[in-house]
N, C-alpha and C positions, 0 to 999 in steps of 0.2 A: 669178359675174359675166362669167364667159366665155360661158354662155350668153344672159346678158341681153345683151351686144353681138353677138351671133351674130344674136338676134331682132331686134335693132333695125338691123343694118347686115348684109344678107346677102351681100354682096359679100366678106365678110372672108374672107381664106383661112382652108379646113379648118375652115369649118361646116358641121357634121354634121348640122344642123337644117335643111339645103336639100341637098337630093341633087344639083342641080347643080350646085354648089360643092364638097360635101364627094368626087364622083367625079372631081373634078379631081385631088384627090391622097389616095386611098383608103389607102394604106398609112400614109403620115404622119398622115393624120386618125387612123387607128387607134392608132398609136402615142400621141399628143398624149391621147387618150381613155384609152386604158391607164396613162398617169402619171399621169392626174387622179386616177384611180380607186386607183392605187396608195396618192397620197399621202392619198387621204383614210382608206385603208385601214391606212396606219402610224398615222394620228390616232386612230383604234378602237380598233387593237390596244392602244395606248399606254394609253388610257383604262380601258379594259378592265381592265388586268393593275395598274394603279397607282392607280387615281380610284375605280372605280364600285362601288358596293355590288352585291350578291346581285342586286335587283332591278334596277337600270342594266346591269348586266351581260346580263339577258336583254333587255332592250331593244335592247341592242346588238347583241345576236345577230340581232333581227329586223331592224336598220339594214342589217346585212350581208348578209343575206339578200337584202334588197332591191335592194343594190348588185348583189350578186352576178346576181340577175335580169336587171337594167339592163345589167349589162357582157355577159351573154348575146346581150341585142340588139343592142348596136354591135357584137360579135364576128361574128353572122351575117350583118349587114347589110354591113358594111365587110371585114372578112377574107379570105373567100372571093375576093370580087371584084377584091382585093390582090393576091391571090398565084395566081389563074385569071383570067386578062385575058380569057377566052373568056366570063365570066359579064358582062361589061362590053360586049360587043357582043350587036347585036341576031340572033335567034337562040334554038333552042329550050333550049340552057340557060338563056340569060339569063331566059326566061318561066319555067321551070321554077321557077329562084331566086325570080322574083318572086312566083310565084302561092304556092309553100311555104315558101321560107326567110323573106319579109318576114311572112307572117300568125305564122308560128311567133315572130319577134323580136319584134314588137310583142306578142303574148300572152304573151311570157317580162316583158318590159318592162312588163305592166300588175301583174304582180306587185309591183315596187316601190312603188307608193303605198298598195297592200293592208298591203305591210307595216311601212310606214313610219305608216299609220295605227292599226294593233296595237300598236305599239311607244307610241304617244302618248295613247292612251285606256287602254292597259294591260288591254284585254277579249282573252280569252284567250290571256292572256300567254305561258303557262307549256306550250303547245302547240309553241311553237318548239324545244324540246328533242328531241320524238318527231321532228318531220320533217326536222332537221338529224341525228338520228339514223338514221334509214331514208335519208336521200339521201346522206350519207357512209358506210353500210351498205353498199347497193349499187353506188357509183361505185367504191368502195375493193375491192368482190368481182368488179365487171366487169375492173377494171385488173389485180388479180392473176392471177385466171383467164385475161386474156388475155398475161399476162405467162409463166405457165405454160404456156398451150398452146404460144406462140410458141417457148419453151425448150424442153420436147419436141419440138416440131416440127424445131428446128432440131437439136439433138443427133442424134435420128433420121436427117434427111437428111444432115449433112456428116460426123456419126462412126460410125454404124453402119452406113448403107446402103452406102458406099464397101466394106466391108468383107465385110460377106453378103449382099451383090447383092439387098436386099429390094425390092422395087414400092413406087412413091408411095402407094400405097394404106395398105402398111403403118403408114407415119410418121404419114397423116393418122388412122388408126383409134388409133394409141399414144398421138398427141396428145391427141383426142377422150378416150379412155377415162381417160387420166390427169388429165384436166380434170374430167371426170365425176366421178371417185372420189375428187377432192380439193376438190369443191364444197361437199358439207355440212359436212366438218372446217372449211375455211377460215371459211365461212359462220358457223359457230359460234364461233371464236375473235372473227372480228371483230366479232360481236354484243357476245358477253362483255365485251371492251376497249371498246367504244364506250358499253356501258353503266354500268360501272365509269367513264367518264371523264362521263358526262353523269349519273351517279348514278341511273339508271334499272331498278336488278335488280327482276326479277320476284319477286315476293312471294309463294309456295305457301303459303296459311295451313295446311292439311292438314300439309306437310311443316315449318313452322316447329313446328306445335303437337307432334308428334311428336317433330321434335328437343327440343323444353323439354322434354318430357315425360320423355323419355330421361336428359336431365341432372338434372332434378331427382329422380328414383329413387336416383341415385346419387351425391348432395349433400345432407349432414346439417348439417353446418356452417353455420349461420347467415351470418356473414360470407362464406363461398365462396360461397353461394347469390345472396347481393345482389350480390357483384360480376361474378359471370357473367349475371345477370338485366340491370343495368345496360350490361355491355360489349355484351352481345348487340343488345340494341333499339337501344341507340344506335348502336352498327354497321350496323345494317341501315335505319335510317331517316334517316344518315348526318345525326345532331344534332348539333350543335356542343358539347352536353353535355346529361348525364343524371345525376340524382340520385333518391334514394329516401329518403323520409321518413315513418319509423314513429310510430304513433299511443302517444302519451304521455297525452293526457288526450281529453276531448269535442271539443276545439278545438285541440291544441297536437300538431304533428308535428316530429318532432326528424330530423336528419339523420343516415342510418347509412350510406351509402355515395354517391360519386359517381365520375365517370365525365367526362375530357373536358375542357372550359376549364381553365385553370391560374389566373384572376381567382377573386376570394372569390363564394360563395355564401351565402345565408342559412342561419343553421344551424339554424333552425326554421320552420315552414311556419304561420302561420296562416291560417284559413279562413273565411269567412262561415257563417251557418246554411244561406243558400240553395245554396251552394257545397258544403255538406256534404250536404245533400241530394240534389244531383244528382251527387255521388260515391257516397253510400251506393246508388242505384239504380244505378251501374257503368257511368256516361256517365262519357264524359270532359270537362274542360272547359277552354276557350280563354281563356289568361288575357292581357291586355291588355299593349300593347307596352312601354310603362313598368317591367313586372314582368320581372325576371331570366330566368324562364321561360315557354315558350308554351304550353305544353299540360301538362295535369295528366290524371293517368290512374290511376283508382282501383283499388286491390288489395284485394280482398273474399274472404272465406272465409265457408263456411257456420258459425253460430255459434248456439248454444242460445238460448233466448228473451231471456235475462238480457245476451248477450254482444254485442259490438260487431261488426257485421261488416266495417266499414273497417279494416283491420288497417294499411295505409300507402297512400302516394301516390307514385306515379314520376312525376317532373317531367323534361319533356325542353324543352330548350332549340329554338331557331329552326332549321330547316336550315341546312345550310352551303351550299347553294346559292341559299337566299331562297324557295324556293317553300313554299307552305303545305302542312298537314297535308291529303292528301285523304280524302275519308270513307271509304274501303276501308282508309284507314291507320287511323283511328278507329277502326273496326269489328275490325281486326285486333288493335290496342291493349287494345281493351275488353275482347277476350275473352282475350288472353294476362294482365291482369291478375285475372281469376277463377283461373287458373291458378297464377300466381305468389302471389296471396294466400293459396291453399291451401298452397302449397310454403312460404312464411315461416311459416304457424300452426304447421304441423308442426315445421319447423328449430324454432321457438322454444319447443316442448312438448319435444321432444329436450332443446335446452340448456338448459332448465329442470330436466330430470330428471337431466343429466349433472351441472349444478352441486350441484346436492343430492345425489346420490351422492358428489362428490368431497368435499363438505362433511361428509359421514357418514365417509368415510375419512380426512378432514384431522386434523390435532390437536384443532382448536377443536370438528369434532363428534364424535370419538372423549371429547373432555373434557365435552361436553354430556350423551351418553349416560351417561359414570361420574358427573356430576353427580346423573343421576335415580336411580341406581341404591347408592351408596353411603350408609352413613348420616351424618345431621349432626348428631348427638352427639359432642362433641369425644372422650370416651373410648375410644368406639367406631371415630370415623373416624381417630385419630392413628395408630394400628396399619396399616390402609388406606394413609395417607398415608407412612408409614415404609417400606412395601413397595415403594410407585410409586418414592420415592426412591433405592432402593436399584436398582432396575432402571435409573432416568433417567440413573445414575452412568454408567452403561457405552452405555446404548442413547438416540441421539439423538431419535427418535420419540417415545420416552417422555417425555425430558424436555420436548418439544413439548406433549405432551398435558398434564404437570402444569402447565405454565406456562398455559395456556389454562383447566385447570381452577379456578383462581384466579378467572377473568371468568364461570366458570360458572357457579359457587357464588354471586358476587355478583349474577348476574342473576336467580338464585331468590331472592334475600333473604335469604341464611344471610353473615352477615360473619365471624362467628368463623372457619368455615368457609373461607371465602376469604382470610382472613388465614393460617392454617394454611399451605393448598395453596401460597399465595405463599411462605411462607417457608422450605420444604421444597424448592420448586423452585430457589430462590437457594442451598440446601445443596447439593441434588443438581449444581448447574451447576458448584459450586465449584472441582472439577478441571481446567475448560476454564477458568472465566473465576473466578482467585483473589478479585477486589475483591468478586464475589457473595456469599460466605461472611459477610461481618459484615452485609450488607443482610439476606440471610436468617435472620440469629442476632436482629440487632436485633428483626424483626418480631415471632419466636416470640416475644422476652422480653417484648417490651412488649404483646403480647396475652396472654400469660400473666399480666403484673401487673394487667392489667385486668380479668380475666373473675372474676367473685364465686365464693367457692367454693359457693353454692348450684347453681351452675350447673355446676361443674366440680371436685369436693374434689381431685382429685390435680395440680393447676394448680401449688401452690405447692410442689411435689416437684420438679415439673420445672423452675419458674423457677429455684430457687438453683443449681443446678449450671451451666442455660445462663445466668444472670447472670454468675458466675463465668468462666467460658469466654469472654463478651463483654469482660468487663473486661480477661482476658488478650488479648484480639484489639486492645481501646482502650489497653493501656498506652503510656505516652509513652517513659519512660525505664526502664531496667533495674531500679532501687529499686524498682519497681510489682512486679515478680515476686515477691517473697518475700511480701507480706501478700495476694497475690492467689492464692498457693500454701496460705497460712495459711488462708484463707476457703475453700478448696476442702477441707482437712483436716477444717474444723469442719463442711462440708456433708455429707462420707463420713460420718463418725460419729453425724451425726444419725439416729437411727431412722425408717424413711419408711416408710408399706404399699407394699411390695415389689410395684414392675411392673419388665418386663423394659425399657422403654426407659431409667429411672431407674438401675439396675443398671448398663446400657448405658454411662450419662452418667459414673457415679461409676468405671469402669473407664477411660474417656479421662481423667480428673480426675486420678486415679491414675498413669496412665502419663507426664501430664506433671509432676507433683510427684516423679517419681523421676528423671527425668532432669535436673531444676534441685534436686536436694537438697543439691550440693555447694554452692551458693552461700550456705549457711545460715553457713559459716566464713570467709568474704569480710572480714567487720568486724574477725575476728582475725588476719589476716595482717599479718606486718608491712614488707613490700618490695614493690616493685612487680612484683619476679619472681613472688614467690610471687601474687600476687594475677593477673596475668597466667597462669599455669599454673593457676589455678582457673576463670578464664575459659573458656579454651582445652579444658580438661577438660569442664567443662559444655557448649561448644559442639561438643565430640564426642560426647557423649552425648544431644543434641539432634537432631544429624548422623545417628545412628544411628536415632533415633524415627521422625525423619521418613523414611529410606528403610527402616526395619522396621518398620511399626505394627503393633500387635494385633491378630492376626487374627479375635479376637472381636468387633472391632468391624465394626458394617455399614458400607457406603461413604461414606455421609454422614457419619457420626461421622468416620470414618477422615480424609475429606478437612479436618475441623474442626479436629482435633488436628494435623493437619499445618499446616493455616494457621496455627493458634498458637505450634507450635512455629518454623515458620519465622521468624515476627514476632518473638517473643523472641530467634532467633538473630539477626536483625537489631538489636535492641537492645543486646546484648552482644558481639557486632561490632563496633559503633559505641562501646562502652566500652573494650573492648580497644586500639581506633584510639586512641581519646584517652589512654588509657595510656602507648601508645607516644610520645605527643607531649606528656604532661604531665611536667614537673618536679615532684620531691616533695622542698622545702626541709626539714630537720631540723638543727634549731636544740642546740646542747648547750654547758652552760656548764662552763667546768673548773675557774674558779676557786669553791669552794667554801669556802674559809676566807681570810682577810686580816686581816693585823695592821690594827687599830686607828689611822686614821691621825692622825698629831701635827699638831695646827696649825699653817700655817706661812703667813704671809702674812695673807691675808683670809679665806678659807674652807678648809679640809681638803676634800682629793679622795682618790679610791679609784679604781682599774682593775681591771678584771676581762676575761679574755679569754673569747670567744666563738666558737665554730668552726661553722660552716656547711657543710651537706654534702648535695648532692644524690644521691639514692637512686631518680629517677626515670629515663624514658628520654627525656624532653625537656631543652631547655636553657633555665635561667633565665636572665632578662636583668633590667636595669633595677633592681637589687636597692638597698633602701633599708632601713637598719636603725637603728631608734631605742630608745634606752634611757631609760626612765622609774621613778622610784623610787617606791614607796607606802611612807605611815609607817604603822606598826602601832596607834597610836594614833586618828590620824583616819580612817585605811582611805579618804582621798583620795588622788587620782594627782597628784603635783607636775609643776611644770611641765617641760618636756621639756628635759634636760642635755646630751647628748652622741646622734650621729648619723653614720651613717658612709653610703658608698653602693659598690655594686660592677657594673663593668660587665656581667659574664656568670658564671655558673656551670655549666660543661658537666658533661653525666652522670657519676656518679663522683666529681667533684670535691671538694676540700673546701678553706676558705679561714678564716683565723683573724683575727678583730676583737678590737683593742682598744677598750675604751668604757670613759672615765671617769665620775664622779657625784659629787655631793656628798652623803655620807651624810645622813639625816633620823633615824636611829634608832640615836645615838652609845650604845658601850657606857660605863656610868659604875661602878657598885659590885660588879654580877654580869656581868663580861663575858664568861663561858661562856656566859650564858644569852641574850646578845643576838646578832640577826640582822638584816639588812636584806633586805627583797622587791624583786626585781628584775619588771620587766616589759617584755619585749623585743617590740617590733611591726616584724615584718619586711613590707617592699611587694616582689612582684615580679610578672612576668610571662613567660608561657611562650605556647606555640603554641595552647592549648586556652583560654586567656584572659587578658586584660588585666589590671593593678593587681591581683595576688592579695594577699591579708593573711592572715600567720601570727601568731597571738601566742603568743609563749613564755614562761610565767613560773617563777621559781625563786628559789632565797636564797643567799644570802651570809653566812656566820657569823665574827664578830669573833676576832679572838686577843686575847691581853695582849698587853700591848710584850715583843718578845724580849730578849735579852741581848746581851754583845758577839759579833762574827761571828767563827767559827772554821772554818778551811778544814778540810777532811777528804781524806787522803791518798788519792790513786787508784795503785793498785801497775801499769797497766797501761800501757805504752809503744807506740802507734802507729810503726811504721817499713816497712821493706822486707818484701815476701813471704817467708814462712818456704821455706826450701830443704830438699830433699828429705832425709827422717831428722833433720831438726831436732828437737832435745829442747825445744824451746820448745813446739812444735804437741804440743796435748791435746785432747783429748774428740772431738766428730764422729766419734762411732762409727757413731751412726744415720745420718748420709748417708753412711759409707764403706759402710756394710752396704747402703742403698738400690741404693746405683751397684753393688755388687758383685752384687746379686740382679737386678739386671736386665740386668747381662753377662753372667750365666750361660744367659741363653735364647740359644741359638747360630743358632735359627731366626727370631731378630728381628731385623730391622734399623732398629730405631727408634733416633731421636737423643736422649740427654740433655739438657738445658738447667738451669744451675745460674743463680738470677736472685735479686737481694740489691741492697740497697744499696752504696754505695762504702763499703770499709774495712772490711768483714764479712768477709775473709777468703776470697774464692771463689777469687783463685790459688793461696793456700798449700793450698787443699785440693786444686787441680789438681796442685800441685807432689807433694802424697804420692802421689796416684794412680801415678806412675812407679816407688814402688818398693812400693805396699800392695798392689798388684794380682798374681794368680797369674800363673804362669810362661805360660798360654798366651796370653796378650793382649800387644802390643808397643805400649805407648805411647808418641806421640809428641808433645810439649808445642810448641805453635805459640804464638808472642806476636803477633796479629794488629797491634800498633802497629809492632812491628820487620818484619814480614813487607814485603816489596817497596817499600822506599822509593822508588826508581824508578818512576812509573807506571806501567801496562801489565799483559796479561793473561800476558804473557811472562815478567815478571819474578817475577809472583806464584807461578806455576808451578813457576819454577825454586827460589825460597826452599822451596815446600811439598817438593820433590823431594829436594833438598839436605837438608832437615830428614829426611827419611823415610831417605833413603840413610844417613844418618849411623845413625838409628837400627835397621835391620836389617843393616846390615855390607853396606853395596854401595859401590861408589866413587862417588865424587863425579862428578856426571854436570857433563858440558860447556853452558857457556852457547849455543854456538853450534847444539846441538840444538833450542834453542828458539827461537830468532830468526825463523824462517818461517811454520811451524805449530806451536806450542805444546802448543795442544791433543791434536792428532791424537800428537804424537810423546809426551806425556805419558799416552795412555789407551793405545795402541797398542806403546810402545816400553817405557816406564820402568814401569808397572804392572804389565806378565807377569812382568819380572825379578823384582817386590818381589813377587809370588803364588809365584814360583817359588823365593825364598830364604825364604820365610815358612812353606811348608809348611802344616800343622797348626795355627799360628799365626794368629790375629785381629790386623790392626791396631787400632790405637784411636787417631785424631785428636783433641786436646785442644786445643781453641781457645780463647783467652784472648782477652779485650777483643774481642769479635767485631762488636759495634756500629762498630768504626774500617770496619771493608770498607764496611760500609753508607755510613757517610759520605764513603768514599774514591768511591763510585760517585755520592753526589750532584754531589762536587764535580770529576765527571767526569776523574777519574784511574785508574777501574777501568770496564773493562766491565761491564753490568748481567747479561751472557748468562755470567757466573762463577756466580751463585747455582742456577740450572738445570743449570750443568754439575756444581756440587758435588753434586747431588743424586744 
């Protein structure tokens, strides 16, 4: 806009189009023009960094080159006269400036339209990089060498010369020599840096080939080779991305390696027939701009007549600077493609060979080899499988081989051999995976059952023991164990054509039967404790079998026996736990005989006494007892006559119930032969189950009517306990002898307890001990009901000390001694005095009504620490 105004109105100040106007203000004109250039430069730089594509960036560089040339024109014309006024005055300097400076400035200004034209028509567009490269290279080299020359000259003149008194020629020589020595290193550094900046490294074909061949010789793994090829070529050509597609079929190539862009790339590369022919000839194919790749390089290798020479395709993206691939680049890539294709073919062959070698040494490969070597006849194959299973029990590699052996037999069309191998594999791994034992056993049993005798005559002999062992593993409740053992016994007694496998199976069955032989007496036991004892004994036998298996069994059968024993142990443990929770209600009819009821009112009634006892370990709750009568003539149950309920019945508890009924079979002429059948139905619940039912049947016999009641005289009179040496005390010799024998052992420090119902003579027996024992014992009778009427440990210990002192002949202790620390005084002061007085004799404490002390503790009238202290 300003140029247009300056062109129309030449009188405008600072008009550089007309020299007369511009020369009036040279420096201001230069500053104004420089500001205009800087404004345009900022706009171009912003657009270059944030808006332009790579091609537009190259156009911008041409524009900037034109601006720079035009700016040189302006600088040469206006800046020297502004700085040196002599150039504006008539004379030789002005003439030289006009004759030399102006033509050079105009020549530089002519570069601006040429650069803009190239940028617009895009002809020789990419030549800008070499021009800028060389311009910047030599400009920076000149500036750098000048700085180095000046710095060396300054240091020599200012620092070294005053000290060493050197002539000025030495300084000039040193600066010149330093600049000459550093010229080529600085030039190479600047060239390398600028080449990297402009992405124009010189590619030496021979060096690239030699480096690639050396790398290929050391790389055998195909993934590493592909990654190295893509990385090297992408980096050398500054491609946005690179990918290698390997041939899958005639027209399909699948991506195997990629480098560069993070965006998605097609997983497969479909090419046309024309493109394939061109690639097979070793020529690169340029792809349209709509395609994600810009260039396709063939990767070929020498093949046989029937082979395909095109092993893959190297797909490259566009170059990061937007510059197209030159013909020299294509030649280099096509030559590299042959070397890379050969390397890929070799790596593939090595990978195939390594894969085959790895497969041959893998469990699947070893299994395939074994499947070819082993016999397929079952009678010959079974010992081989048994030996393999024995090794697989400890060796994990053999176990994997046995696992794949079933697949190998299946692929060879041998289903029977495959099933046998599969079953033995599960048996062999049962020590590591217990759940697989039953799977393997089912497989073998099923296959043996379906095998015709014509194919394998010995299959039935193997099937029977294996089926029995399978039944043992599948047992649901503990009651299934004995029938299974019975089946095992029948199988062992069955004569068979003896084989090692059958004999070993019979040994396994015999070991299991011996462990649970005690269960045969379970039904004959009467009490829960006996049943629990029998179960515990059997569990102990099974536990011994689990930990000490028969050495004659092979490891697979040892595992099988162990799993069966563990399963049976689980069932028996569950039954033992159920017995501990189960209530066992037992009914007993105490009324066996009754007088025939006399008619009184509407109908005669009779009453019987039924006792319920819980002999189990669990509590019985919600008990309902119903009594029904059954006629001996009709054998039909009458309607319910009497019923009673009971909230609970604890273990060991008994309860008596009185139930009345109307007789159905009354005595007539022969009362001694008449009886009444009774049927008791008892419902109860426990922790094991709810609403259990117990049926109890019994008979009551009718007696003829009795005579008049006559009382029987009773000579026994219950009264106070008998004192020592009472003439009324008789008997009890067995009890006295038992106590004397127990006390005769001086090494024993045990306590004797006399228990019994009330009014049975326990106190009288204690009173007799005061005079019946030998002289070595000093008995002290202690009535716990009379001890320590006042609460507290101090009063109790004082009463004990008073009774003991009276028995051994010591003075009565003082109550004040037991006030502060009664236990300490009793133990450390009083008892040593008693021991000294006793000498060789023994003190015997006779506690009567001992439960009274427990009651006092419950009522908080006595400290609970008394009982541990008494012990």
